[in-house]
N, C-alpha and C positions, 0 to 999 in steps of 0.2 A: 569575473570571479563568481558573481551571483549565479549566473546560468551554468557555470561549470559545477558548482555545488549541487544544483538541482539535477544536472545530468548524472553525476556520480550517485546521488541518492536514488534516482530512477533505476540506474543500473543495478544497485544493490537490491532494491525491492524486486526487480525483474528476476534476478537469480534466486530469489526466495522460492518461487514456484518450482524451480529445479531441485533445490535442496529438500523441499517438502515432498515432492514426488519420489525422489530417491529414498527418503525416509520411509514412505509408505510402501515402496517396492521392497525395502529391507524387512518389512513386517511390523513396523511400528504402527500403533493405533493413532487416531486423531488426537486423543487426549495426551498420549505420550509425546507426540510431536510438539503440541502446544505447551505442555508443561516444561519440557526440557528447553524449549526456545526461550521461555520467559525466565526460568530459573538461572540459566547461564547468563542471560542479559542483566539480571537484577543487580549484581555487584557493581557493574559499570554505571547504571543509572543512579544507584544510591550514592556512589562515590562522587559523581558529578553534582548531585543534589546538595550534598554537604559542602562541596567546594564553592558552589554558587550561592548558598543560602546566606541571606543578609538579615541578621536579627533586628536591625534597626527599623526595617519597614515590614516586619512580619505581621504586625498588628493591622496595618492598613490593607494587607492582602488577604487577611483571614476570611473575609466575606466572599471570596471567590472560590472557595473549596468546592462548591456545588458544580461550578463550571469545569474544574479540573476532574472531578469525579465522573461527570457525564462524559467528558472526552475519553477518559480512561476506559469506561465501560463500552463506549462505541468502538474504540480501538480493539479491545479484547474480543467483542462479539464479531466484529468484522474479520479479525484474524482467524478465529476458530471456525467460522462459517466458510471462509476461503479454503482452509485445510480440509474440511469435510467435503466441500465440493470437488476438490482435486482427487478424491477417491473415485469419482465417477466420470470425469472428463480429462482430456489431455491438457498439458500446460498451455498449448497453443489455443485451445478453445477457452480455457480459463481466462487468458489474456484478452480474448475476443469480447467477453462479457464485461471485463473491466474497462473497456473503452467508454462505458456509460458514465464514468466518473466526471469528465468535464461537463457534460450536460446536467447532471445532478448538482454539481457545484454551482453552475450558473443559476439554476433554479433556486437553490437554497439561498444564494447570495441575493437574488432578486427579492424573494419573499421575506427573508429574515432581516437583511440590512438595507433593503430597498435600493440596491445598486442598479444603475442604469448602464446598459451596454449599447455600443453602436451597432448598426446593422452589419457592418463588416465583421465585428467580433462574433456576432451570432452566426453569420454565414460560415466563417472559418471553423467554428466549433462544430456545427452540424456537418460540414463537409469532412472534417477530420473523423467523425463518427463513420461516415460513409467509406472513408479510406481504409479504416481498420476492418470494416466488414468485407470490403472487396478483397483484402489480402487473404481471406480465408475461404473464398468461394472456390470450390472445386467439386468435381463429382464425388470424390472420396470423402469430402468433408461432411456429407450428410448421410452416409451409409451407416447402417446398424444403430440408428437412433432409437432409443427405448426409454422406458420410464426412469431408469437410473440416470440417463443423460439429462432428462428434463429436471429431475430432482437436484442433481449436481449443479445444473445451470441456474436453477432458482436460488440455491444457497449462495452461489457466487454473485448473482445479481443483488441479493439483499446485502451481501458483504460490501459490494461497491456503493450501495446506497448509504450504508452506515459510515463507510470511510469518507464519503463526500461530505456528509454532515459533520463528521469529526474535523475535516479540514476547514470548513467554514467557521465552526464554533471556535476552533483553535486560534483564530486571528485575535480575538479579544484576550485570550489567555496569554498569547505571546506579547501583546502590548503591555500586559501587567507584569509578567515574570521575566520577559525576555525569552528568546527562542530556546536557549539551553536550559534555563530554569524551568520553563513550562514543560518541555519535553521530558526532563528527568522526573518531574512530579507525575505526569500522566503515565509514563511507562512503568514507574515503580508501583503505582496504585493498580495498574492493569495486571500486575503479577498476582494480586490477591486472589482473584478467581482461579488462577492457575494453581496457587498453593492449596486452595480448598479442594480442587480436583485431585491434587497429589496426595493430600491427607486422607482422602476417601479411597484412593486406589494405590497406596504406597507399595503394596506387594507386587503389583504389575507394572507400575510406572517405572521403577528402577530395576528391580531384581530380574525381571523377565525380558529386559529390553536390549542390553548393550553389548556389542562387540566394540573393538577399537574403531572399526569402520563406521558404525552407526553413531558413535560418540563424536567422531570427527565431523560427520555431516551435521549433527546437532550444534556443535560449536560454530561451524561455518554459517549455519542458518542464523544463530544468535548474534554473532559478531558482525559478519559482512552483510547480512540481509535484515538485521533488526536494529542493532545499536548504532552503527555508523550512518546508515541511510536515514534513520529517524531524526538524528541531529541535523543532517544535511538538508532534509526536506523542511524541517522547522525553520531553519535559517532561510531557505528559499521562500517560504511563505511570508516571513517577516520582510524580506527585501523586495519580493516581486508580487506578492499576493497569491491567494489560493487558486485563482483562475489560471494564471500563467503556469503555476506548478502543475495543476491538473492537466493542462494541455501538453506539457512536457511529458506527462505520464503516457501520452499516446505513443511515444517512442518505445516505451517499455515492452509492448508485445513483440517487437521485432528483435529486441535483445533476447527475449525469451524463446522466440522461434529459433534463432541461431544456436542458443544454448541447448534447446531441446534436440536439435539436429546433432550436435556434437556429443551430448551426454546421454540422450535417451533414444537416439535413433529415429526421431520423428523427421518427416519429409519437409522440404522447402519447395514451394511452388512459385510459378511466375506471378501469380496473384499476390503473393506475399510481398514481392518487390514493387509491384505496381501500387499496392496500398501504402507501402513505406514511403514512396515518392509523394503521394497525396498528403500523408500525415506530416512529413517534413515541411512541405510547402505551407500547410496550415499552421504549424507551430511557429514558423518564421513570420507568417502573416499576422498572427495574433500578437506576437511579441512586438512587432513593429507598430501595430495599432495601439497597444497599451502604452508604449513609450511615447507615441505621438500625442496621446491624450495628456500625458504628464508634462509635456513641453509647451502645451498651448497656454 
């Protein structure tokens, strides 16, 4: 059940790129996409927060607000940088750069929590990185590379870095509040910067944006690629740890590739499937190694 939750969360987050790209194609700006995503999500997170709030232990948890706030800002910045990067690169290339998340997560866990990993875990992590890279190697993949491409790639790389740090720091928050309680707090506070953007651009955020079609895309982005997967991934971090979750994220690019082919007309190459095989082997390998360590 734990790994199923992670997989469903990964699937939801993988479709996020498709919904964002469709929104941008429809003419929405980066700020419009981000604001609508967070505003539609907010009622869900606030409802969950009040359902899970326990007044008896509120005092003991008050000192951890700085951790919640930090994770909220990391999530917001990671999200808006990812949306901005998608203006300049395809969804497939966006997912290529997000394969750095497992490596960043390992590094943060090593330096912040002094966690030690076996040589096999390190090997699988590095080799999974290679697998995602292989999946995108093709003659067409490097044509028409320009400054916009590098700018978009840089934004997404920074987004991956911030999301990795968010995952590592969230472990302590989940221990304190529980996966649902912590996630509802983080996501609710992450809406504050979106509200500030909306207040400064209210005339264009709402009135100049929506048809029924674009509203449906925004709702799908908020519900299926923000609310549900955020809770599923928090649960996965609690049960399996951030490293296992980040490695399952390696499956995400291939979900995105297939969705990009179906909804955006992007091509699928032999290298995509070769890389997929490498990543699946690495995910299974790292899961086996982590479970073996728990049973010793």
